[in-house]
N, C-alpha and C positions, 0 to 999 in steps of 0.2 A: 731518829728523826727521818722523816720520809723525804725523798727527793721529789722534785716536780714531776719527773717522768713516772714515778711510782703512783702519784696521785692521779695523773691522767689515765694511766692504765686501770686504776681501781674503779674509775667512773666510766670505763668502756671506751676510752679514747687511746688506742694503741699508738705509741710513738714510733717514728721511723726516720731514718736518715734522709728519705726522699723529701720530707718536709723542708729540708735545707734548700731544696730547689726554689722555694718561694723567696728566699732571701735575695738571690740575684735579681728576681723580678722587682722586688721593692727597691733595690739599689738602682735598677734600670730606670724606674719612674723618677727617683730623686735626681738621677743624672740628667734626665731631660729637663727637669725643672731648673737645675743648676746652670746648664749651658744656655738657657733662654732667659734667665733672670737679669743679667747685667744690662741688656738693651732696653729692658722695661723700667729700669730705675730712673727716677726723676731727680733733678738737681735743683738747688736753690737758684733763684733768678730766672726761672722759666715759667712761662705761662702754660697752665694745664688746660688743654682743650678736651672737653668731654667727647668721647666717641659714641655715637648713637648705636645702641644695640639693635639687633634685628627684630627682636620681639618685645622690647620694652623701652620705655622712654625715661625711666626713673634713674636717678643718680646711682642707685645701688647696682643697676645692671649695665653701667657704663664702664668703659676702659679708658684709662688716661694715656694720652700721647703728649710728649713734651715738645713744646715749640718755644723758641726764645722769646722772652717778653720784650727785649730790646731789639726791635726790628731794624732800627737804623744801624745798629752795630753789625747786624747780619749782612747789610748791604756793602760792608767794607771787605767782603771776600774778594779773592783774586778775580780780576776782570778777565773777559774773554781774550784768548790769545789772538794775535793778528795773523790771519791766513788769507792769502789771495789764491783763488781757484781759477786756473786757466785750462780751458778745454780746446785742444787743437781740433781741426775739422775731423769729425767723428763719423765713421761708417760702421754700421752694425746690421747683421743679417742673421736669420735663424733657419735651421733645417726643419722642414715639416714633411709629414707623410701624407701623400695624396689619398683621400678616403676611397676613391674609386679604383685607381690603378695600383696603389700601394707603393708607388715610387717616392723616393725622397727628393723633395724639391727645396729650393732656396728662396726665402722671402726676405727681401731687403726692408728694414724698418727705419734706419737712419741713413741719410745721404749727405755727408759732409757738414754736419751741424757743429758750429763753434760758439763759444761763449766765454765771458770773463766776468768774475764777481770778486771785487776787492773786499777787504775788511770793512764792515759797516754797511755793505750793500744788501739790498733785498731784491733779488732777481726773480721776477714772475715769468714763468714759462707757460705760455698760452697756446691754444690750438683746439681744433674741433676734436670730437671723439675719434679715436683711432689714428690720430695724426702722428703719434710717436713721442708726445711730451713726457709721459710716465716712463717710457722706455729710455729716453734720454736721461732722465733723473736717475733711473736704476743703474744704467751703465756708468754714469759719472760717479755715483756713490759706491760703486763696486759691489752692488747686490746681485747683479746678473750672474747666473751659474751656467747658462747655456748660450749657444750661438757663437759667432765669430765676427771679427771686424778689424778696423784699423783706426788709429788715432791715439791720443794720449791725454791724460788728466794730470795736471801738475798742481801741487800745493806749494806755494812760495818758490816755484821754479823747479821742484823736485817731485818725482813720482812717489806717491805715498805707499808705504808698506801696509800690510794688513794690520799690523800692530799699531801703526800710526793712525790708521783709519779708526780703529776702536777707541783710541785716545782722543782724537781731534775732531771727530764728527759724530753726528747722530742722524737717525732717519725716523721721521714720524709718518706712519702709514695712514692711508685714507680711512681704513676701518680700525678703530682702536681695539686693542686686546688688553683689557683690564680685568682684575678680579672684582666682581660686583660686591662681594661681602667684606670689602675693606673700605675704610674711609679714605678721603683724599689725603689727609695727613699721613695715615699709615702707609698708603701706597707710595707716596713720594719719599717717606723716610726709609722704607725698605729698599727702594731703588737706590737711594743714596748709600745705604750700607753695602749694597752689592757692587756699586760702580766705583766708589771712591777707594783710594788706596789706604788701608789701615786707618779708617776714620775713628775718632773718639765720639762719644755721645754728643759732645758739644758741636763737633764738626757736622754731624748728621743733622742736628736740630737747626743749625745756622744755614746749612745748604738748603734744607727743605723750606725754610722761611724765605730765603732770598729768591728761590725759584717760584714759589707761590706768589710772592710779591710782584715779580717781574711779569708774570702771566695774569695777574689780577684775579686770582681765585683764592686768596688767603681767607676770605670770609666763609668759604665752603670747606674749610679744612676738616671740620667734624662731621661732614655729610658722607653717608655711604655712597660709593660709586654708582650703585644701582638707582640712587635717588637723584642723580645729577641730570640737568638738562643736556641736550645733545652738544651744545657749544661748550659747556663746562667739561663734559667728558672728553671732548677733543683737546681742550686746554690741559686737562689732567694727563692725557696721553703724551702731550708735548712735554709736560713737566717731568714725567718719568724718564723720557729720552734725554733731557738736557740737564740732569742733575749733576753731571760731571763738567758742566759749563763748556761744551764743545765749541771749538772755533768755527766749525762749519756745520750748518743744519740743513738737512733736506726734508721737505714736507710735500707729501703727495696729496694734492687736492684737499687741503685742510678745511676749506669752506664748503665742501660737498655735503649736501643735506642740511645745511644751516640756513636760517632765514637771513634777511638782509642785515638786521641789527647784530645778530650773532656773528655773521661774517665780518661785519665792520669791526666789532670788538676783537675778533681773532686777528685780523690784519693789523690793528693797532698794537696788539700784544707783540706781533712779530716785529713791528717797527721799533718797539721798545728794546727788543733784543738786538736789533741792528744798531740802535743807539749805544749799546754796550760793546760795540766793535765786533759782534758776531757776523759771520758771512752766511746769508740765508739764500737758498734756492728753493722755490716752491712752484708746483704746477697749479694752475687754476683754469677752469673751463670757460666760463663766461661771466666775468665780474660786472657789477654795476659800474656806472661811470664814476661814482664817488670813490669806490674802492679802487678802480682802475687808476685814477689819478694819484692815489696814495703810493703806488709802487714807484720807487726811484728808477728802476730799469725794467725793460720788457724784452722778452724773446718769444717770437711767435714761430711755431713749427706747423707745417702743413705737408702732409704726405711724406713725412720723414725729412723735409728740407726746412731750413731756416728762411722764412719769408720776410721777417722784420726783426731788427735789433736796435733798440734805442730807448728814449725816454717817452713818457706819455705825451708830453708837449710835441715831440718830434713826430709821434704817430698822428696826433691831431693835425699837425701842419701838413703831413704827407697826404692825409685824407682830404683836406681842403684843396690841395694842389691837383689831385687826380680825380676827385669826385665832383658831382654837381654841387656848386656852392649853396644852392637853395636847400637841398636835402641834407648836406653835411653839417649845416649850422645847428641842427637839433639832433644829430645822430650821435650815438655813443661810439667813440673811436674803437672800443673793444669789439663791438659788433662788426665794424668795418674790417678790422684786422682778421677776424675769423672768416669773413666772407672771402677775403683775399687768399687766406690760407687754404680754403677749399678748392681753389682753382688748380686743376691738375697741371703738372709740368712733366715734360718727357725728355728733358735734356740729360738726365742721369738715371741709369737703370739700377744703381746701387752696386754693392759688392756681392758678387755671385759665387765666389770661392775664396778660401783663406789665402792670404798673401804672406810672404816671408817676414815682412816687417810688422805684421799685425798680431792679433791674438785669436786663439781658438779655445773658447771655454769648454766646449764639448770634449775636447781631448784631455782636459785637466780636471773634469768634473769629479772623478773618483778621488784624485789626490787632494782636491779642495776640502773634502770632509775629514781628512786626516785618517790615521790608522790606529792600530792598537796602542801605539806608544802615546797617543794623545787622549787616551781614556781618562787618565788621572790628571793631566794638565798641570796646574799650579802645584807649588810645594805643599807639604802637609799642613803648615800653619795657616796658609791662605785657604786651603781646602776646609779645614776645621772651622775657620771663621765663616765661610760661606754656608757651611752646614748649620751653624748656629742661626744665621740670618734666615735661611729657608725654614728652619724649625720654628722660628719666631713667626714668620709669615703664615705658616700653616696653622699655628696655634691661634693667631688672630682671626684667620678665616673660620676656624672651628668655633671660636667664641661667638661669632655672629651667626652660627648655624646650629645652635643648640637643639632646635626642633628636630633636625635630622638625626642627631644622636639619640634623642628620646625615642623616636620612632624605631631606630635600630634596636634599642634596649627592649622596647615593648615587643618587637618581632621575636627576639630571642626568647623572651619569657613565655610568649604565647606558644611558640613551637615546642619549647621544653615541656610546658604543661600538657600540650597535645600528645607528645610522645609518652609522657609520664602516665597519662590517663589510659591510653591505648595499651601500653605494655606494663601496666601497674603490677608490682610485686611478682615479677616473672621468675619462674624456676625452669622453664623450658629453655634449653641451651640454644636452639635455633632462633628462638625469639630474642634472646639476649644478643646473639650475633647480629640479628636484624637491627636492633637498636644501635649497635656500634656502626653498622653499615650506613644507616640513614643519618646518623649523627654526623659522620664525616662528610657525607654528601651535602647536608644542610650547611655546615660550617664553611665548607669550601665555596659553595655556590653563593653564599651570602656576600662574598667579595666581588661578585659579578657587577654590582652597582658601582664599583670603582672605575669601570671602563668609561661610562659617560662623563665622569668627572675628569678623567685623564684627557679625554678628547676636548673637553671644554677648555682645558688649560694648555693644550698642545700648541696652539698658535702663539700663546704667550711664551712658552718654553722655547719654541723656534726663534722668536724675536729676540729674547734675552741672550740666548746662546750665540746667535749670529752677531749680536752687538758686542759680544765679549764680556758680558756681565759675569759669567761663571762657567764652570765645566759641568759635565753631566753627573759626576760622582756625588758631590754634596747635595745636588738637587734630589737625586733618587734616594740617597741615604736618609735625608731629612723626611721625605715622604714615608719611607718604610718604617722609620723610627717612630714617628707620630702614629702611624697606623697600628704599630705594635702596642703602643701605650693605650690607644683607644680600644683595641681588641681584648686587652687583659680583662677589664670588667665585663665586657659583652660576652665573651666566652665563658667567664666564671659564672655569670648569671644563668647561662644555659646549663652548665655542668652541675651546679649545686641543686638545681631543680630536678633534672632528668635522672641523675645518678641514684639518689636515694629512693625516688618514686618507683623506678624500675627494679629496685633491689639488686643493683649490680654488686659485684664482688667486694667485700670488705666494708662497705658503707662509706659514708661521707668523710670520716676521719681516718682513712687508711692510706697506705702507700699506693694501693691500686687506684684510688681516686686521684691522687697527685699525678700518677703516670697518665691516667685517662685525660686529665686536664692539660698536661703538657703536649700530648698528641693532638688534642683539639686546638690548642693554641698554635701548634706548628702547622696544622691544616689551614688555619686562618691566614698565617703568613704565606703559606704556599699559594693559596687562592689569590692573595693580593699581588705577590710577585709574578704569578702567572698572568694576571690581568695587565700588569705593566709590560710584560713581554709581548702579549698579544696586541696591545694597543700600539706598541712601538713598531710592529712589523706589518700592520694593516693600514690601508689608505683611509678608511672611514669607519665610523662607529658601528654601522650595521654589519659590516664584514667582520669586525672584531667580536661582536656578540655572537655571531654564528660560528666563528672559528673557536671561540672559547667553549661554547656549548658542545661542539663536536669533539674537540680534543679532551674535554673533561669526561664526557661519556665514554670515550675510548679508554681513558685511564681507569674509570670505575668498572668497566666491563671486565678488565683483566686484573682486578684486584683480588680475585679468588672467591668472591661470594657468588657471583653468577655462574661461573664455571671454575671448578677446582684447578689449581695450578698444573697438576700432572695430567689433566685431561685437555689442556690447550693443544690444538694441532701443532705439529712440529714446525710448520712454516710460520706459526705465530708464537713460537716459544720465546722469542726475544721480547715480546710485548710486556709480559709481567715484570721483566727485569727493569724496564724503563718507566713503568707505571708507578708514580708516587703514591697513588691510592692503594696499590698492592702492599707497599711497605708500611703505610700507616694502618691499614686494615689488619695486617698480620700482627703488628704491635698491639693493637687493641684486643685481638682475639687471644693472643698469648697472655696478655695482662688479665683477661677475664677467665680463661680456662687452664692456663699453664700451671702445673704443679698441684692440682687439686687432689685431695685424699679421699679414700673410701669409695662409696658407690658413685659419687660424682666423678671420680677419676676415670672410671670406665666409659661413662658417657662423654666426658671431655676428650678422652683419648680417641674415641671414635670420630668426633667432629674434627679434631686437630689433624688426624690422619686423612679424613675426607678432603679437607681443604689443602692438604699437603703442607701443614705447618708444624707437624709433630717433631719434637726434638730440637726445634729452633729456639734461639734466645731472643727475648723481647728487646733487650738493650741493643743487641746487634742490629735487629731490624729497624729499631727507632733511629739508630745512628745512620743507617743507609738513607732513611727518610729525611733526616736533617741535612745530609749531604745533598740530596736532590733539591731541597728547598734552597740551599745555598747556590746550587747551579742555576736555578731559576732566576735568582737575583743577579748573578753574574751575566747570564744571557740577556736579561732585561737591560743591564748597564751597557753591554756591547751593542745591543740593537738600538738603543736610544742615541748612542754616539755615532753609529755607522750607517743607520738607515734614516732617511729624511724624505718626506713627501712634500716638502716646501720647494717649489721651483719658481725661480724668478727670471 
């Protein structure tokens, strides 16, 4: 009786233990599916909202997101906590460098601004451009990371800690940072999963429903974010921030860029939140009279000073008392307040240097971002949960971006056919080495496209991390895991075409092909982790693309193909040791030429000695390469945690 292995060998398919390497890859794919399946499960009693796909409108191409059918039941969630915000007279200044002299000068931005907002209040902070209203909001909310000042912010009479701020407040930025390839329901559900403490699927669904209801965008739950109107996008951004039902909400010019109707709808949504006992502070530039009279309390800031504090009726009464009665009868009180705020005052020069009882954020900027001990952050269970949520979010984004995956697959197939035709059925060893060299170059450079994606999501990453949604580790681990799953078939498509067409060693069903595939897969991971690292340490996308190309070419130059390792000048002898391309290229060459017999052995020995690879072990060089890929991931993790280009 023949064994299965004997039958395979009889038909020309030699068996090898290296094929066992494919088993962990299959297990890896199943693992990804397992950890992301529970959040996608639906339960009875839930309304299934069809999620519109990016390239099809049919039911077949839709994804289901669970929303509670009983919306009234979802409204019985815990109400907003009662928090009173008291801001003692606040002074704040920043240090700026004079463009001409290079001297450091002090610029006062706030001069003794005080405010109070009780639970259920909606405080509108008004002022002309550059008056300091956004600065005041940032200082009160604790978002400022530079400058110095004096004054205090109290929540219910006590100074809030950073942990309390993360739990009790949220900040809605003027420019929303949302993922366009997610629906409103998916966006809010993911935010709920990240922000709530150990939520069940029911908790997530109920919280998403109540938030969408409060903001009046429940009807748009199945719409992709990129298809929303500007006002709906702004409401969706607010929904993401308030999924944990914070007691205090800060909103920076939420009506900016909206028409009058959208602005009115947004303000009414904020009033609904105030009616639920939330404390809201928002900045607004120049509201219409209708919107102005909706605000319960007004604070006007001009040139860093508080020029008015009171109700809209008090503002109108003050205007009539000091202005011409004939003109004030038809004038919008908001316009009059802004005109008053523009009048310069010289009675206070502001704070020109730090004081003992004040604060100096510049001196504590480095400590604010944390050190190496904060790289891991939460415990393992919480980290793994956040990893699952990020994996789910990335999979949902991918499901709405199938066209990009198809293009990547076509690209790999076309390049593989191109190399296969040019180097078809090669026997020349230098040509075979060239195929390996250009293959590793192509596979690594194909991950360059990850940099624009990383920069597109960096603002979202900064916002979520600063808001305490999660730590860096699960975010990066989920991105790298899903990228690895995506690269498995993409790299395989390239390898199964190129390898047999070029007539590389052993053919498609050999241990040499498996080793070749593992190196190519490792190169795809190296390219992606390198992209993460470069994106984390550069201020903008253009700089990242240039730096990536330069460092990649440096690594490729010292891989041994362009100049043999032993011919590298002594003062550059360190470069091949740190070049990941050197170790991957050496692994590929040893896999192709190492241990050949007969006449081929003499030719192979010549080239191995020429590149200074003779006598080396391919498994050792591959191990060094894998270690370097791991180092890239570790450096990317450290850079994303310790380096930030977000300054407020």
